[in-house]
C-alpha positions as CSV (number, residue, x, y, z in Angstrom):
1,M,65.8,26.4,33.5
2,K,63.7,24.7,36.2
3,S,60.6,26.7,35.1
4,H,61.0,25.5,31.5
5,L,61.3,21.8,32.7
6,L,58.1,22.4,34.8
7,F,56.3,23.9,31.8
8,F,57.1,21.0,29.5
9,G,56.2,18.5,32.3
10,I,52.8,20.0,32.7
11,I,52.2,19.9,28.9
12,S,53.3,16.3,28.7
13,L,50.8,15.4,31.5
14,L,48.1,17.3,29.7
15,L,48.7,15.4,26.5
16,I,48.7,12.1,28.2
17,N,45.5,12.9,30.0
18,C,43.9,14.2,26.6
19,K,44.9,10.9,24.9
20,T,43.6,8.9,27.8
21,N,40.3,10.7,27.9
22,T,39.6,10.5,24.1
23,A,40.7,6.9,23.7
24,P,37.8,4.7,22.4
25,V,36.3,2.3,24.9
26,S,37.3,-1.3,24.1
27,K,34.5,-3.3,22.5
28,F,35.7,-6.3,24.5
29,Q,35.5,-6.0,28.2
30,H,35.8,-8.6,30.9
31,D,36.8,-9.4,34.5
32,V,39.4,-12.1,33.9
33,I,42.5,-10.5,35.2
34,E,45.0,-13.3,35.9
35,G,45.5,-16.9,34.6
36,P,44.1,-18.5,31.5
37,A,41.2,-16.9,29.6
38,P,38.2,-18.8,28.3
39,W,38.7,-17.5,24.8
40,T,41.2,-17.8,22.0
41,S,42.0,-14.2,21.3
42,G,41.0,-10.8,22.5
43,S,41.9,-9.1,19.2
44,F,39.0,-8.3,16.9
45,E,38.7,-6.9,13.4
46,L,37.9,-3.3,14.1
47,E,36.6,-2.3,10.6
48,E,35.2,-4.8,8.2
49,E,36.1,-4.1,4.6
50,D,34.0,-6.9,3.1
51,F,30.3,-7.3,2.2
52,T,28.1,-10.3,1.5
53,F,25.7,-10.8,-1.4
54,A,23.4,-13.7,-2.2
55,I,22.3,-15.5,-5.5
56,I,19.2,-17.4,-6.3
57,S,19.0,-19.9,-9.1
58,D,16.2,-21.3,-11.3
59,L,12.6,-21.0,-10.0
60,N,11.1,-22.4,-13.2
61,G,11.2,-25.1,-15.7
62,G,8.5,-26.6,-13.4
63,E,8.2,-24.3,-10.4
64,R,7.5,-26.1,-7.0
65,E,5.1,-23.9,-5.1
66,G,6.3,-22.2,-1.9
67,V,10.1,-22.7,-2.4
68,Y,10.9,-19.3,-3.5
69,S,8.8,-17.6,-0.9
70,T,10.6,-19.6,1.7
71,A,13.9,-18.5,0.1
72,V,12.9,-14.9,0.5
73,S,12.2,-15.4,4.3
74,Q,15.6,-17.2,4.6
75,L,17.4,-14.3,2.8
76,N,15.9,-11.8,5.1
77,R,17.3,-13.8,8.0
78,L,20.7,-14.1,6.4
79,D,20.6,-10.3,5.6
80,P,23.0,-10.0,2.6
81,T,23.7,-6.6,1.1
82,F,21.8,-7.5,-2.1
83,V,20.5,-10.5,-4.0
84,L,21.3,-11.4,-7.6
85,S,19.5,-13.9,-9.9
86,V,20.5,-16.1,-12.8
87,G,17.2,-16.2,-14.6
88,D,14.2,-18.5,-15.2
89,L,12.1,-16.4,-12.8
90,I,8.7,-17.1,-14.5
91,D,7.3,-19.9,-16.5
92,G,6.9,-17.8,-19.6
93,G,6.8,-19.4,-23.0
94,T,3.8,-17.4,-24.2
95,E,2.9,-14.3,-26.3
96,D,-0.1,-13.5,-24.1
97,S,0.7,-10.1,-22.5
98,L,-2.0,-10.6,-19.7
99,Q,-0.5,-13.9,-18.8
100,L,3.0,-12.5,-18.7
101,A,1.8,-9.6,-16.5
102,K,0.2,-12.1,-14.2
103,E,3.3,-14.3,-13.9
104,W,5.6,-11.3,-13.3
105,D,3.2,-9.7,-10.8
106,S,3.3,-13.0,-8.9
107,F,7.1,-13.1,-8.9
108,D,7.4,-9.4,-8.0
109,A,4.9,-9.7,-5.1
110,R,7.2,-12.3,-3.5
111,T,10.4,-10.5,-4.3
112,T,9.2,-7.2,-2.8
113,K,9.3,-8.9,0.6
114,L,13.1,-9.0,0.5
115,N,14.7,-6.4,2.8
116,M,17.4,-5.7,0.4
117,P,17.8,-4.9,-3.4
118,F,17.3,-7.6,-5.9
119,F,18.9,-7.6,-9.4
120,Y,16.9,-9.2,-12.2
121,L,18.5,-11.4,-14.9
122,G,16.6,-13.2,-17.7
123,G,16.7,-16.9,-18.7
124,N,15.2,-18.8,-21.5
125,H,11.8,-18.9,-19.6
126,D,11.9,-15.1,-19.2
127,L,12.9,-14.3,-22.7
128,T,11.4,-17.0,-24.9
129,N,10.2,-14.9,-27.8
130,P,10.3,-11.3,-29.2
131,R,7.0,-10.4,-27.3
132,M,8.5,-11.4,-24.0
133,R,11.7,-9.5,-24.8
134,E,9.7,-6.4,-25.4
135,F,7.8,-7.0,-22.2
136,W,11.1,-7.3,-20.3
137,K,12.3,-4.0,-21.8
138,N,9.2,-2.1,-20.7
139,R,9.2,-3.6,-17.2
140,F,12.9,-4.0,-16.3
141,G,14.9,-2.1,-19.0
142,P,18.0,-3.6,-20.4
143,R,18.5,-7.4,-20.8
144,Y,22.2,-7.1,-20.0
145,Y,23.9,-4.6,-17.9
146,H,26.7,-4.1,-15.3
147,F,27.2,-2.5,-11.9
148,V,30.1,-1.8,-9.5
149,Y,29.7,-2.2,-5.8
150,E,32.7,-1.6,-3.4
151,D,35.2,-1.9,-6.2
152,V,33.7,-5.2,-7.4
153,L,32.3,-5.4,-10.9
154,F,29.2,-7.4,-11.9
155,L,28.6,-8.3,-15.4
156,M,25.0,-9.4,-15.9
157,M,24.7,-11.1,-19.2
158,D,21.8,-12.2,-21.5
159,S,22.4,-15.8,-22.8
160,E,19.2,-15.5,-24.9
161,D,20.6,-12.8,-27.1
162,Y,19.7,-13.9,-30.6
163,S,18.5,-12.1,-33.8
164,E,14.7,-12.0,-33.9
165,K,14.8,-14.5,-36.8
166,R,16.8,-17.0,-34.8
167,M,14.7,-16.4,-31.7
168,L,11.5,-17.3,-33.6
169,E,13.1,-20.4,-35.0
170,I,14.0,-21.6,-31.5
171,Y,10.6,-20.6,-30.1
172,H,8.6,-22.6,-32.8
173,A,11.0,-25.6,-32.5
174,R,10.5,-25.5,-28.7
175,A,6.7,-25.4,-29.0
176,E,6.8,-28.5,-31.2
177,A,9.2,-30.3,-28.8
178,L,6.8,-29.5,-25.9
179,K,3.9,-31.0,-27.9
180,I,6.0,-34.2,-28.3
181,I,6.7,-34.3,-24.6
182,E,3.0,-33.8,-23.7
183,G,1.9,-36.5,-26.2
184,E,0.0,-34.1,-28.4
185,I,1.9,-35.1,-31.5
186,E,4.0,-38.3,-32.3
187,G,7.8,-38.1,-32.2
188,N,11.0,-38.5,-30.2
189,Y,12.0,-35.5,-28.2
190,E,15.7,-36.4,-28.4
191,E,15.4,-36.4,-32.2
192,S,13.5,-33.1,-32.4
193,E,14.9,-30.0,-34.0
194,Y,14.8,-28.1,-30.7
195,Y,16.8,-30.8,-28.8
196,N,19.7,-30.6,-31.3
197,M,19.9,-26.8,-31.3
198,P,23.1,-25.5,-29.6
199,E,21.1,-22.7,-28.1
200,R,19.1,-25.2,-26.0
201,K,22.0,-26.0,-23.8
202,T,24.5,-23.1,-24.1
203,G,22.5,-20.1,-25.3
204,G,24.1,-17.4,-27.4
205,M,25.1,-13.7,-27.3
206,S,25.2,-11.0,-29.9
207,N,28.2,-9.1,-31.2
208,E,26.5,-5.9,-29.7
209,Q,26.5,-7.5,-26.2
210,L,30.1,-8.5,-26.6
211,I,31.1,-5.0,-27.6
212,Y,29.2,-3.6,-24.6
213,F,31.0,-5.8,-22.1
214,E,34.3,-5.2,-23.9
215,N,33.9,-1.5,-23.2
216,V,32.8,-2.1,-19.6
217,L,36.0,-4.1,-19.0
218,K,38.0,-1.2,-20.4
219,Q,36.2,1.2,-18.2
220,Y,37.1,-0.8,-15.1
221,P,40.5,-2.4,-15.7
222,K,41.6,-2.6,-12.0
223,V,38.6,-3.6,-9.9
224,K,39.1,-5.9,-7.0
225,W,37.1,-8.7,-8.5
226,T,34.7,-9.4,-11.4
227,F,31.6,-11.6,-11.3
228,V,30.1,-12.8,-14.5
229,L,26.5,-14.0,-14.2
230,M,24.4,-15.5,-17.0
231,H,21.6,-18.1,-17.3
232,K,22.9,-20.6,-19.7
233,P,26.6,-21.6,-19.8
234,L,27.8,-19.4,-22.7
235,W,31.3,-20.5,-21.8
236,L,30.5,-24.0,-23.1
237,R,29.7,-22.6,-26.6
238,E,32.9,-22.6,-28.7
239,D,31.9,-20.4,-31.6
240,D,31.7,-16.6,-31.8
241,K,28.3,-16.6,-30.0
242,G,29.9,-18.0,-26.9
243,L,32.0,-16.4,-24.1
244,G,35.5,-17.3,-25.6
245,H,36.5,-13.8,-26.7
246,L,35.3,-12.2,-23.4
247,E,37.3,-14.9,-21.5
248,S,40.4,-13.7,-23.2
249,L,39.8,-10.2,-21.9
250,L,38.9,-11.5,-18.4
251,S,42.1,-13.5,-18.3
252,K,44.1,-10.5,-17.1
253,R,42.0,-10.1,-13.9
254,N,40.4,-12.1,-11.1
255,Y,36.9,-13.2,-11.9
256,T,34.2,-15.9,-11.2
257,V,31.6,-17.1,-13.6
258,I,28.2,-18.3,-12.2
259,N,25.2,-19.5,-14.2
260,G,22.0,-21.7,-13.8
261,H,19.8,-23.4,-16.3
262,V,21.0,-27.0,-15.7
263,H,19.0,-27.5,-12.4
264,S,22.0,-29.5,-11.0
265,F,24.9,-28.1,-9.1
266,S,28.5,-28.4,-10.5
267,H,31.9,-26.6,-10.1
268,R,35.0,-26.7,-12.2
269,I,38.2,-24.7,-12.4
270,R,38.7,-23.2,-15.9
271,N,41.3,-20.7,-16.8
272,N,42.4,-21.0,-13.1
273,M,39.1,-19.5,-12.0
274,D,35.9,-20.8,-10.5
275,Y,33.0,-21.6,-12.9
276,I,29.9,-22.6,-11.0
277,I,26.5,-23.9,-12.2
278,L,23.9,-23.5,-9.6
279,G,21.2,-25.9,-8.6
280,T,17.6,-24.6,-8.1
281,T,15.6,-22.2,-5.9
282,G,12.3,-23.8,-6.7
283,G,12.7,-25.2,-10.2
284,S,12.1,-28.8,-11.2
285,Q,14.6,-31.5,-10.1
286,A,15.6,-34.9,-11.4
287,Q,14.9,-37.4,-8.6
288,A,17.9,-39.5,-9.4
289,D,20.4,-36.6,-9.3
290,S,22.0,-36.0,-6.0
291,L,23.3,-32.6,-7.1
292,A,19.8,-31.4,-7.8
293,F,18.9,-29.5,-4.7
294,D,17.4,-26.1,-3.6
295,H,19.9,-23.7,-2.2
296,I,21.0,-20.1,-1.7
297,T,24.5,-19.0,-2.5
298,L,26.2,-16.5,-0.2
299,V,29.3,-14.7,-1.4
300,R,31.4,-12.8,1.1
301,M,33.6,-10.5,-0.8
302,A,36.9,-10.2,1.3
303,K,40.2,-10.0,-0.4
304,K,38.9,-12.8,-2.6
305,P,35.3,-14.2,-2.6
306,V,34.3,-16.8,-0.1
307,I,31.5,-18.6,-1.7
308,T,29.1,-20.7,0.4
309,H,26.3,-22.7,-0.9
310,I,23.5,-23.3,1.8
311,K,20.9,-25.9,1.2
312,M,17.5,-24.4,2.0
313,A,16.5,-27.4,4.0
314,G,19.2,-26.4,6.6
315,I,18.3,-22.8,7.1
316,L,16.0,-22.9,10.1
317,D,14.4,-20.2,12.3
318,E,14.5,-19.9,16.1
319,K,12.1,-22.8,16.4
320,G,14.4,-25.1,14.3
321,E,11.9,-25.0,11.4
322,V,12.2,-23.9,7.8
323,P,10.7,-20.4,7.9
324,N,7.5,-19.8,6.0
């Protein structure tokens, strides 16, 4: 009997020693043994299950030189997992393929300096006419698409999704309106055909795009969160070219809608969810608008998104300067 007890005692000691020897070394080590400690807690999150991504807004509609290049440097310091865009990446508005190549080459040269993936999305400046739409297809592929990262679904929408006939009507009306603004022809911009087109403010989407995203939502019914990105606020358009039907499908899940185009920041709660219009990342700004500012948006995707908008003027390097 004693020999059995001795055997089990030895085995127990061996197990204890094995457990002690294989235990991981604490990440938090110190020499404060007694009394109060100069920290609030010695407990740390062992494994992070979240990730962070960034979003840039409008560069164009009157790009201010150097702003986007600065944003790239700042993003590299912030080191998100990837960067998304909401369109208006070039000036566009032309059918000259050489000019388009020059503008996209310029944007891409700055963007390739990012240390992480960048996801393209087109705005009205990037997809102004059928020629530009074809240029996009040859260079970047689909105008609208989706992807999933860490059980989070991203819907990347095209808010310039019109029939070719309607796109040309908008394009020519816009060209005439620009001539009025520049004083080349007489007229009042606010009375122009382009100014009163619903697509100018809210964009539009085709039934084909709607069906595409309907199928995507069916394919991913139980993701952790869904982000819906677009350039113009399709959710403000109330007919069948707007976001209404897709919103009804989104109503059964957690989601966030983010767009640009307005060049002025705003936020509202709609359908109990966050709808955010971003400011700019280099685009033109109205001087009298206090919400027209350059910023980078960081989203930390924990159990729910933690969204932080950081004004570029406040992202400084080790010298306390805005990085070049």
